[in-house]
C-alpha positions in Angstrom: -122.5 -162.6 33.3 -123.4 -166.4 33.7 -121.7 -169.4 32.2 -123.6 -172.8 32.1 -121.9 -176.0 31.1 -124.3 -179.0 30.4 -123.0 -182.5 29.7 -125.7 -185.0 28.7 -125.2 -188.8 28.1 -128.6 -189.5 26.6 -127.6 -192.9 25.2 -126.6 -194.1 28.7 -129.7 -192.7 30.3 -127.5 -190.5 32.3 -128.0 -186.8 32.5 -125.4 -185.0 34.4 -125.7 -181.2 34.6 -123.2 -179.1 36.2 -124.1 -175.5 36.6 -121.5 -173.1 37.5 -122.6 -169.6 38.0 -120.2 -166.9 38.5 -121.3 -163.4 38.8 -119.0 -160.9 37.7 -119.8 -157.2 37.4 -118.1 -155.2 34.8 -116.6 -152.9 37.3 -114.9 -156.0 39.1 -113.5 -157.5 35.9 -109.8 -157.1 35.9 -106.7 -158.6 34.8 -106.3 -160.8 37.9 -109.9 -162.0 37.6 -109.5 -162.9 33.9 -106.6 -165.2 34.7 -108.6 -167.0 37.4 -111.4 -167.6 35.0 -109.1 -169.1 32.4 -107.8 -171.6 34.9 -111.2 -172.5 36.5 -113.0 -173.4 33.3 -110.7 -176.3 32.2 -110.6 -177.7 35.7 -114.4 -177.8 35.8 -114.6 -179.6 32.5 -112.1 -182.3 33.5 -114.0 -182.8 36.8 -117.3 -183.3 35.0 -115.8 -185.8 32.5 -114.2 -187.8 35.4 -117.5 -187.9 37.3 -119.3 -189.1 34.2 -116.8 -191.9 33.6 -117.0 -193.1 37.2 -120.8 -193.3 36.9 -120.6 -195.1 33.5 -118.2 -197.8 34.8 -120.1 -198.4 38.0 -123.8 -197.9 37.5 -124.3 -197.1 33.9 -126.0 -199.5 31.3 -124.9 -199.3 27.7 -127.0 -202.2 26.5 -125.8 -205.7 25.2 -125.2 -206.8 21.6 -125.7 -210.5 20.7 -124.4 -212.4 17.7 -127.5 -214.3 16.6 -128.5 -216.6 13.8 -132.0 -217.4 12.7 -133.2 -221.1 12.9 -134.1 -222.0 9.4 -135.5 -225.0 7.6 -133.2 -226.8 5.2 -132.0 -230.3 4.1 -129.2 -232.3 5.8 -127.7 -235.7 4.8 -125.2 -237.7 6.7 -122.2 -239.1 4.9 -118.7 -240.6 5.4 -115.8 -239.5 3.3 -112.3 -240.8 2.5 -109.7 -240.6 -0.2 -110.2 -243.3 -2.9 -108.0 -244.4 -5.9 -109.3 -244.8 -9.4 -108.5 -248.3 -10.8 -109.9 -251.1 -12.8 -111.8 -254.0 -11.3 -110.0 -256.3 -13.7 -106.2 -256.1 -13.0 -103.5 -258.5 -14.1 -100.1 -258.4 -12.5 -97.2 -260.4 -13.9 -94.1 -261.4 -11.8 -90.6 -262.7 -12.7 -89.8 -266.3 -12.0 -86.1 -265.7 -12.3 -85.8 -267.6 -15.5 -83.1 -265.4 -16.9 -82.2 -262.2 -18.7 -85.0 -260.2 -20.5 -84.5 -260.8 -24.2 -87.2 -258.5 -25.6 -89.9 -256.1 -24.3 -92.7 -255.8 -26.9 -94.7 -253.1 -25.2 -94.4 -249.6 -23.7 -96.1 -248.0 -20.7 -99.6 -247.0 -21.7 -99.9 -249.3 -24.7 -103.2 -251.1 -25.4 -102.7 -254.9 -25.6 -104.8 -257.8 -26.7 -105.4 -261.2 -25.0 -102.7 -263.7 -26.2 -100.2 -261.0 -27.1 -96.6 -261.7 -26.1 -95.4 -258.9 -23.9 -92.0 -259.9 -22.5 -89.6 -262.7 -23.6 -86.8 -264.1 -21.5 -83.7 -265.8 -22.9 -83.9 -269.6 -22.9 -82.3 -272.7 -24.5 -85.4 -274.8 -24.6 -85.8 -275.1 -28.4 -82.9 -277.5 -28.8 -84.0 -279.7 -25.9 -87.5 -279.9 -27.2 -86.2 -280.9 -30.6 -84.3 -283.8 -29.0 -87.3 -285.1 -27.2 -89.4 -284.9 -30.4 -86.8 -287.0 -32.2 -86.9 -289.6 -29.5 -90.7 -289.8 -29.9 -90.3 -290.3 -33.6 -87.8 -293.2 -32.9 -90.2 -294.8 -30.6 -92.9 -294.6 -33.2 -90.6 -296.5 -35.6 -89.8 -299.2 -33.0 -93.4 -299.9 -32.4 -94.6 -299.6 -35.9 -94.7 -303.3 -36.5 -96.3 -304.1 -33.1 -99.0 -301.6 -33.9 -99.4 -302.9 -37.4 -102.8 -302.3 -38.9 -103.1 -299.0 -36.9 -102.2 -295.5 -37.8 -99.1 -295.1 -35.5 -99.1 -291.3 -36.1 -102.7 -291.1 -35.0 -102.0 -293.2 -32.0 -99.1 -291.1 -31.0 -101.0 -287.8 -31.6 -103.9 -289.2 -29.5 -101.5 -290.0 -26.6 -99.9 -286.6 -26.8 -103.3 -285.0 -26.8 -104.3 -286.9 -23.6 -101.1 -285.8 -21.9 -101.6 -282.2 -22.8 -105.2 -282.1 -21.7 -104.3 -283.7 -18.4 -101.7 -281.0 -17.9 -104.1 -278.2 -18.8 -106.7 -279.8 -16.5 -104.3 -279.7 -13.5 -103.6 -276.1 -14.1 -107.4 -275.3 -14.6 -108.1 -277.1 -11.3 -105.5 -275.0 -9.4 -106.8 -271.8 -11.1 -110.4 -272.7 -10.2 -109.5 -273.2 -6.5 -107.5 -270.0 -6.5 -110.5 -268.0 -8.0 -112.9 -269.6 -5.5 -110.8 -268.4 -2.6 -110.5 -264.9 -4.1 -114.3 -264.9 -4.7 -114.9 -265.8 -1.0 -112.7 -262.8 0.0 -114.5 -260.5 -2.5 -111.5 -259.9 -4.6 -112.9 -261.2 -7.9 -116.4 -261.1 -9.5 -118.8 -264.0 -10.0 -118.2 -263.8 -13.8 -114.5 -264.6 -13.3 -115.4 -267.6 -11.0 -117.9 -268.9 -13.5 -115.3 -268.6 -16.3 -112.8 -270.6 -14.3 -115.4 -273.4 -13.5 -116.5 -273.6 -17.1 -112.9 -273.9 -18.3 -112.3 -276.8 -15.9 -115.5 -278.6 -16.9 -114.7 -278.2 -20.7 -111.2 -279.7 -20.2 -112.7 -282.6 -18.3 -115.0 -283.3 -21.2 -112.2 -283.0 -23.7 -110.1 -285.5 -21.8 -112.9 -288.1 -21.9 -113.2 -287.7 -25.7 -109.4 -288.0 -26.2 -109.2 -291.1 -24.1 -112.1 -292.7 -26.0 -110.4 -291.9 -29.3 -107.1 -293.5 -28.1 -108.9 -296.6 -27.1 -110.5 -296.9 -30.5 -107.2 -296.5 -32.3 -105.4 -299.2 -30.2 -108.3 -301.7 -30.0 -106.4 -304.4 -32.0 -103.1 -304.2 -30.0 -102.3 -306.6 -27.2 -102.5 -305.3 -23.7 -98.8 -305.9 -22.9 -97.5 -304.2 -26.0 -99.8 -301.3 -25.5 -98.7 -300.9 -21.8 -95.0 -301.0 -22.7 -95.5 -298.5 -25.5 -97.6 -296.2 -23.2 -95.0 -296.3 -20.4 -92.1 -295.3 -22.8 -94.1 -292.7 -24.6 -95.4 -291.2 -21.2 -91.8 -290.7 -20.1 -91.0 -288.8 -23.3 -94.2 -286.8 -23.1 -93.6 -285.8 -19.5 -90.2 -284.6 -20.5 -91.6 -282.7 -23.5 -94.3 -281.1 -21.3 -91.7 -280.0 -18.7 -89.6 -278.4 -21.4 -92.6 -276.6 -23.0 -93.7 -275.4 -19.7 -90.3 -273.9 -19.0 -90.4 -272.3 -22.4 -93.9 -270.9 -21.6 -92.4 -269.4 -18.4 -89.8 -267.6 -20.5 -92.6 -265.4 -22.1 -95.2 -263.2 -20.5 -98.5 -263.3 -22.5 -101.5 -261.0 -21.9 -104.5 -262.9 -20.7 -106.9 -260.0 -21.0 -107.5 -257.0 -23.3 -106.2 -253.9 -21.5 -103.8 -251.1 -21.0 -100.2 -251.4 -19.6 -100.3 -249.4 -16.4 -97.0 -250.6 -14.9 -93.8 -251.6 -16.7 -90.8 -252.4 -14.4 -88.4 -254.1 -16.7 -86.3 -253.5 -19.9 -84.3 -255.4 -22.5 -81.2 -256.9 -20.8 -82.7 -256.7 -17.3 -82.5 -259.6 -14.9 -85.4 -259.1 -12.5 -85.4 -260.8 -9.1 -87.7 -263.9 -8.8 -91.1 -262.8 -7.6 -90.6 -259.1 -8.5 -93.4 -257.2 -10.4 -92.6 -257.0 -14.1 -95.7 -255.4 -15.5 -99.4 -254.7 -14.9 -102.4 -254.6 -17.2 -105.8 -253.0 -16.3 -109.1 -253.4 -18.2 -110.2 -249.9 -19.1 -113.9 -250.9 -19.5 -114.5 -251.6 -15.9 -113.3 -248.6 -13.8 -114.0 -248.1 -10.1 -113.1 -245.9 -7.2 -111.5 -248.1 -4.6 -111.8 -246.6 -1.1 -110.3 -248.0 2.2 -112.7 -246.8 4.9 -112.0 -246.9 8.6 -114.0 -250.0 9.8 -116.2 -247.8 12.0 -117.4 -246.0 8.8 -117.4 -249.1 6.6 -119.9 -250.8 8.9 -122.4 -248.1 8.1 -122.0 -248.6 4.3 -124.1 -251.0 2.2 -124.2 -251.9 -1.4 -126.4 -249.6 -3.5 -125.9 -246.5 -1.3 -125.5 -243.2 -3.0 -121.9 -242.0 -3.5 -120.1 -239.1 -5.2 -116.7 -237.7 -5.9 -116.3 -234.2 -4.6 -112.6 -233.1 -4.9 -112.2 -229.4 -5.0 -108.4 -229.6 -5.3 -108.6 -231.5 -8.6 -111.9 -229.9 -9.6 -113.5 -233.3 -10.1 -117.2 -233.5 -9.1 -119.2 -236.6 -10.1 -122.6 -237.3 -8.6 -125.2 -240.1 -8.9 -122.7 -242.9 -8.2 -123.5 -246.0 -6.2 -121.6 -248.4 -4.0 -121.0 -251.6 -6.0 -119.3 -253.8 -3.5 -118.0 -253.9 0.1 -115.2 -256.4 0.6 -116.1 -258.9 3.3 -112.7 -258.9 4.9 -111.1 -256.0 6.7 -107.3 -255.5 7.0 -104.8 -253.7 9.2 -102.6 -251.0 8.0 -100.3 -248.3 9.5 -101.2 -244.7 9.1 -98.8 -241.9 8.2 -98.5 -241.2 11.9 -97.4 -244.7 12.6 -100.6 -245.9 14.2 -102.4 -249.2 13.3 -105.7 -248.8 11.6 -108.4 -251.3 10.8 -109.8 -250.6 7.3 -112.2 -252.2 4.8 -112.3 -251.7 1.1 -115.4 -250.3 -0.7 -115.8 -250.2 -4.5 -117.8 -247.5 -6.3 -118.6 -248.0 -10.0 -117.6 -245.2 -12.4 -119.7 -244.7 -15.6 -118.0 -245.3 -19.0 -118.1 -241.5 -19.6 -115.5 -241.0 -16.9 -112.8 -243.0 -18.7 -110.7 -239.7 -19.0 -109.8 -240.1 -15.4 -106.3 -241.7 -15.2 -105.6 -244.8 -13.2 -104.1 -244.1 -9.7 -105.7 -240.7 -9.2 -106.6 -240.1 -5.6 -110.0 -238.3 -5.2 -112.1 -237.3 -2.2 -115.1 -239.7 -2.1 -118.3 -239.5 -0.2 -120.9 -242.2 0.6 -124.3 -241.1 1.9 -125.3 -243.2 4.9 -128.5 -241.2 5.8 -130.6 -239.6 3.0 -131.3 -235.9 3.0 -134.4 -234.7 4.7 -136.1 -231.4 5.7 -135.2 -230.2 9.1 -134.6 -227.1 11.3 -130.9 -226.3 11.2 -128.6 -224.3 13.4 -124.8 -223.9 13.7 -123.2 -226.6 15.7 -121.3 -224.0 17.7 -124.4 -222.6 19.3 -125.2 -225.9 21.1 -123.8 -226.6 24.6 -124.4 -229.5 27.0 -125.3 -229.7 30.7 -126.0 -233.0 32.5 -125.9 -234.9 29.1 -128.6 -232.6 27.7 -128.4 -230.2 24.8 -129.2 -226.5 25.2 -129.1 -223.2 23.3 -129.6 -219.6 24.2 -132.3 -217.8 22.3 -133.2 -214.1 22.2 -136.6 -213.4 23.7 -137.8 -209.8 24.0 -134.2 -208.6 23.7 -133.0 -210.9 26.5 -131.3 -214.3 26.4 -133.3 -217.3 27.4 -132.2 -220.9 27.8 -133.9 -223.6 25.7 -133.4 -227.4 25.9 -133.4 -229.0 22.5 -133.3 -232.5 21.0 -130.8 -232.8 18.2 -130.5 -235.3 15.3 -128.0 -235.4 12.4 -124.7 -233.5 12.7 -122.8 -232.8 9.6 -120.0 -230.3 8.9 -121.1 -227.2 10.9 -124.8 -227.9 10.9 -127.1 -229.6 13.5 -130.6 -230.9 13.0 -133.0 -229.7 15.8 -135.8 -232.2 16.2 -137.6 -230.3 19.1 -137.2 -227.2 21.2 -136.9 -224.6 18.4 -139.1 -223.1 15.8 -138.3 -221.6 12.4 -137.3 -217.9 12.9 -136.1 -218.3 16.5 -132.9 -216.2 17.1 -130.2 -218.4 18.4 -127.3 -216.7 20.2 -123.8 -217.7 19.1 -120.9 -217.7 21.5 -123.1 -216.6 24.4 -121.3 -215.5 27.7 -122.9 -214.2 30.8 -121.7 -210.8 32.0 
């Protein structure tokens, strides 16, 4: 009787046959022979398996599997992104001048207010002082009534007061115009605000000329010396009155725009420190996303470039936005890691339909610096460099082959291939030579 054990490794192109022939005659089969046979068969099987493993590990070939991706045509755009804050372009902040205790707060956080509305009032004792000066002016009018006989003393006095007030307003308008001009140079205010400040100054100049002409007509018949003495005395009282009224104005905070109260840092009975922020108003009709980009990125951004809000955390996605303004002046800040950073502010306009977005929300914002275009795309991880050149491994006839490529845009995990590959080429990922 013959026993044949055949072990075949077809997938390894290895065929190992072990033929064991043992001739036993029935008359030689005995108990002792049977025991030898039972021991011999397992030994032979283990020997064959050992030989096969040695062959497999030394000279065998099991083939190689490659992780590949197909080079495909798609669109790629280059953008820069940063976290921006939603705010208004038109913001008014009011600070304490240390004039005293807060007497009344007429608004609450989130209230809508109108231009000219009194928001906060401080305690003051100016009413009595103002009344005293007004009485002194009345006494002066009585003293000079005879000197100014034939003229309307009340009209003369009113004309002089009007001139004094216009001059005071003109001085303030000049300071405000100069301040707005400086802010406009730095890109902090719009051209509309600058034009408004200039027009206000010009109008007050015209009003002063009219008031002075009116005063000259009223005092035409009065001698020069009498008029000069009267004017000197009335000027002293008017300056005192102006100072008192200005102090009284400082005891109230009045809204100078229509808007919404977005900050309120005082309360009735409070005594805020001089220069501390009391409240803030923002115009809800002119919202923007204000983004402080690293200067290296800001230099690539121009007005009119496409922008978007793409914040998956807050589930806010707004496309078709545009860069409205890039501030001309950069600034230095300190990062959360304590490192100095040079940044530049960019404003992106928000449509009126997005007024549901609250002020102060931080959103991830993108600005497209190179428009999307059709290109051959491959994963960035498949590209490697040698001697400052870019290469990939491609699968040709089942074997890896090296290709030099020219790359273009790189964004996220995608790379644009400008030359060296064709659509459909199989690019090897994470290639390693065995």
